[in-house]
C-alpha positions in Angstrom: -13.0 -21.3 -17.0 -9.9 -19.5 -15.3 -12.0 -18.2 -12.2 -11.8 -22.1 -11.5 -8.4 -22.4 -11.6 -7.3 -19.8 -9.3 -8.4 -19.2 -5.5 -10.1 -15.9 -4.3 -7.2 -13.2 -3.2 -8.2 -11.2 0.0 -8.1 -7.2 -0.7 -7.9 -5.3 2.6 -8.9 -1.2 2.2 -9.3 0.9 5.3 -12.2 3.7 5.2 -12.2 6.6 7.2 -14.3 10.1 7.0 -12.0 12.0 4.9 -12.0 9.9 1.8 -13.8 10.9 -0.9 -17.4 8.9 -2.1 -16.9 9.2 -5.4 -13.4 8.1 -5.3 -13.9 5.0 -2.5 -17.0 4.0 -5.2 -13.9 3.5 -8.4 -11.4 1.5 -6.0 -14.0 -0.5 -4.8 -15.6 -1.7 -8.1 -12.4 -1.9 -9.5 -11.4 -4.7 -7.2 -14.8 -6.5 -7.1 -14.7 -6.3 -11.0 -11.4 -8.0 -11.4 -10.9 -10.3 -14.7 -9.9 -13.6 -14.0 -9.8 -14.2 -10.2 -12.2 -13.1 -7.8 -11.4 -10.5 -5.4 -13.0 -10.4 -1.9 -12.6 -7.2 0.0 -12.6 -6.8 3.4 -13.4 -3.0 4.4 -12.5 -1.4 7.7 -14.9 1.8 8.5 -12.6 3.9 10.2 -14.8 5.8 13.0 -17.6 7.3 11.8 -18.4 8.5 8.5 -19.7 11.3 5.9 -23.5 10.8 4.9 -21.8 10.1 1.1 -19.4 7.7 2.6 -22.2 5.9 4.1 -24.8 6.0 1.7 -22.1 5.1 -1.0 -20.8 2.0 1.3 -24.6 1.4 1.5 -24.6 -0.5 -1.7 -22.0 -2.8 -0.9 -23.2 -4.1 2.2 -25.1 -6.7 -0.1 -22.9 -7.6 -2.6 -21.3 -11.0 -2.0 -17.8 -10.2 -1.8 -18.0 -6.8 -0.1 -16.6 -7.7 3.9 -17.3 -4.9 6.4 -15.5 -4.1 9.8 -16.4 -1.1 12.1 -14.6 0.9 14.4 -16.8 3.3 16.7 -13.4 5.4 16.7 -10.6 6.5 14.8 -7.8 3.7 15.2 -5.4 4.4 12.3 -4.6 2.8 9.6 -1.9 0.1 11.0 -4.1 -0.9 13.6 -7.1 -0.9 11.2 -5.0 -3.1 8.4 -4.0 -5.5 11.6 -7.6 -6.1 12.3 -8.3 -6.9 8.8 -5.5 -9.4 8.2 -6.1 -10.8 11.8 -9.5 -11.8 10.2 -8.6 -13.1 6.7 -6.1 -15.7 8.7 -8.4 -16.9 10.8 -11.0 -17.8 8.1 -8.0 -19.6 6.7 -9.2 -19.5 2.6 -6.6 -17.5 1.1 -3.0 -18.4 0.0 -3.4 -14.1 -0.9 -3.3 -11.1 0.7 -3.7 -7.4 -1.4 -3.3 -4.2 -0.1 -5.4 -1.8 -1.4 -6.6 2.1 -1.1 -9.6 3.8 -0.5 -8.7 6.8 -3.4 -6.7 4.5 -5.8 -7.7 2.0 -9.1 -6.3 -1.7 -9.8 -6.4 -2.2 -13.3 -8.5 -5.2 -14.7 -6.0 -8.0 -14.4 -3.9 -6.6 -11.5 -4.7 -9.6 -9.1 -4.6 -12.3 -11.4 -1.3 -10.9 -12.8 -0.2 -11.2 -8.9 -0.9 -14.3 -8.2 0.4 -15.9 -11.2 3.6 -14.4 -10.5 3.6 -15.7 -6.7 2.2 -18.8 -8.1 5.4 -19.2 -10.3 7.8 -17.5 -7.8 7.4 -18.8 -4.7 10.4 -17.3 -2.6 8.9 -14.1 -3.2 6.5 -12.7 -0.4 5.9 -9.5 -1.6 5.2 -8.4 -5.1 4.6 -4.5 -6.4 4.0 -2.7 -9.7 4.6 0.3 -11.7 1.8 2.7 -10.6 0.3 5.5 -12.8 -0.1 8.5 -11.3 -3.4 10.5 -11.6 -5.1 13.5 -10.3 -8.3 14.1 -8.6 -10.2 14.7 -11.7 -8.6 11.1 -12.5 -6.3 12.9 -15.3 -3.1 10.9 -16.0 0.2 13.0 -14.8 3.4 10.8 -14.6 4.2 7.0 -15.1 6.4 5.1 -11.9 8.7 2.5 -12.5 9.6 1.2 -9.7 12.9 -1.0 -9.4 12.0 -4.9 -10.6 15.3 -6.9 -8.8 14.7 -7.5 -4.9 18.9 -6.6 -4.9 17.8 -3.2 -6.3 15.2 -2.5 -3.5 17.4 -3.5 -0.7 20.5 -1.3 -2.4 18.0 1.6 -3.0 16.3 1.1 0.7 17.3 4.2 2.1 16.8 6.4 -0.6 13.9 4.9 -1.5 10.7 3.1 -0.9 10.7 -0.2 -2.3 6.8 -0.4 -3.2 3.9 1.8 -4.1 2.1 0.5 -0.7 -1.3 -0.1 -2.6 0.1 -2.3 -4.9 1.4 -4.9 -2.6 0.6 -8.5 -2.8 1.5 -10.5 0.0 2.4 -14.6 0.4 -0.4 -15.3 2.9 3.1 -17.1 5.5 4.5 -13.9 6.0 1.2 -12.8 8.7 1.5 -16.4 9.5 4.9 -16.0 10.5 3.7 -13.3 13.0 4.1 -9.7 11.6 2.2 -6.7 11.0 2.0 -3.4 10.7 3.3 -1.0 13.7 -0.1 0.3 15.7 1.7 3.1 17.4 3.0 4.7 13.8 0.9 7.2 11.7 2.9 8.1 8.6 5.8 5.6 8.4 3.9 2.0 9.3 5.2 0.7 5.9 8.1 1.7 5.3 8.8 0.0 9.4 6.8 -2.8 7.6 9.5 -3.3 5.0 12.7 -3.4 6.7 11.0 -6.1 9.0 10.4 -7.9 6.7 14.6 -7.2 4.4 16.1 -8.0 7.8 14.2 -11.2 8.5 15.5 -12.4 4.9 11.6 -12.2 3.0 12.2 -11.2 -1.0 10.7 -8.9 -2.5 9.8 -8.4 -6.4 8.0 -5.1 -8.5 6.0 -6.5 -11.7 7.4 -3.3 -14.3 3.6 -3.0 -15.3 1.1 -0.4 -14.5 -1.0 -2.5 -12.1 -3.0 0.0 -10.4 -3.9 4.5 -10.5 -2.4 5.9 -7.8 -4.2 9.0 -6.9 -2.0 12.8 -6.0 -4.2 14.8 -4.3 -3.8 18.6 -4.1 -2.5 18.1 -0.1 -0.2 15.1 -1.1 2.1 18.1 -0.6 1.1 20.0 2.3 1.0 16.4 4.2 4.8 16.2 4.3 5.5 18.2 7.1 7.5 18.6 10.5 5.9 15.6 11.5 6.8 13.3 8.9 10.4 15.0 8.1 11.2 13.9 11.5 9.3 10.7 11.9 11.0 10.0 8.3 14.4 10.4 10.0 13.8 8.1 12.8 13.0 5.3 10.2 16.1 5.9 7.9 18.4 5.5 11.5 16.2 2.4 12.1 17.2 0.3 8.8 20.5 1.5 9.1 20.4 -0.5 12.8 18.5 -3.7 11.0 19.6 -3.9 7.4 23.6 -2.6 7.9 23.4 -0.5 5.2 25.2 2.4 6.9 27.4 4.7 4.3 28.2 7.9 3.5 26.0 8.7 0.9 22.9 6.9 2.4 23.8 9.5 5.5 23.5 12.6 3.1 20.8 10.9 1.5 18.6 10.9 4.8 19.8 14.6 6.1 19.0 16.0 2.9 14.9 14.6 2.8 15.0 15.7 6.2 15.9 19.1 5.3 13.0 18.9 2.1 10.4 17.9 4.2 10.9 21.0 5.9 10.7 23.0 3.0 7.6 24.8 1.2 5.3 22.8 -0.6 5.8 24.1 -3.9 9.6 23.4 -3.5 9.0 19.6 -2.3 6.3 19.3 -5.3 9.5 20.1 -8.0 11.7 17.5 -5.9 9.3 15.1 -6.0 8.7 15.6 -10.0 12.6 14.8 -10.6 12.9 12.2 -7.8 9.6 10.0 -7.5 
């Protein structure tokens, strides 16, 4: 059987009080019902939850492939992910760790596809994929195609994030070397993490297949305000220093992005649709 060929994959996901119980159920089910390989889902409950979320999660507490960790207080996404990573490493049962968000949906063969790729291409440390963006109602609204090759991902690092973060799978060796998300960062932890890995010479790749449905909610653009603008600016300056990618076009793009972040939500929405 296919299941006997591949080791299970550890999938890490954080949940907090504002997550939607219906979306969470869809996300969990998409991981534990993978085809051809077993996903072990490690869930970090980041502080108190709504009654609907508690009720939703209760049904998974006895599931053989769901493992829960709890925090009494909200400690943030980066800290929650790091906690799960540390726990998974201590178990010493896995070759790969995959990310997942609480409102997205995995393709039924996402884990199998990524494991096969990483097994066949051991030089690659992180693999992501294309995604299909969906609305809150689940309607497919956009196919987001990603650059595939490492060279292109590095070349465009200032202008474009190299991965859709919930689509990624890591070789666990990255975390054994000590790399972690920066807990002090609230909305740019992924970008900084990519910069740190690129600076260390880690190889990136995207599979040009939609292995994830990425949910874009009604607050997606309004959340990208002043703090996000400042954080994005600082993250690009960090990339300039770490990766030696300072150029006139990258500087212009960085400041255009900063001012775009400060524009009204409808302007940001139009720009996102044009340049995503």
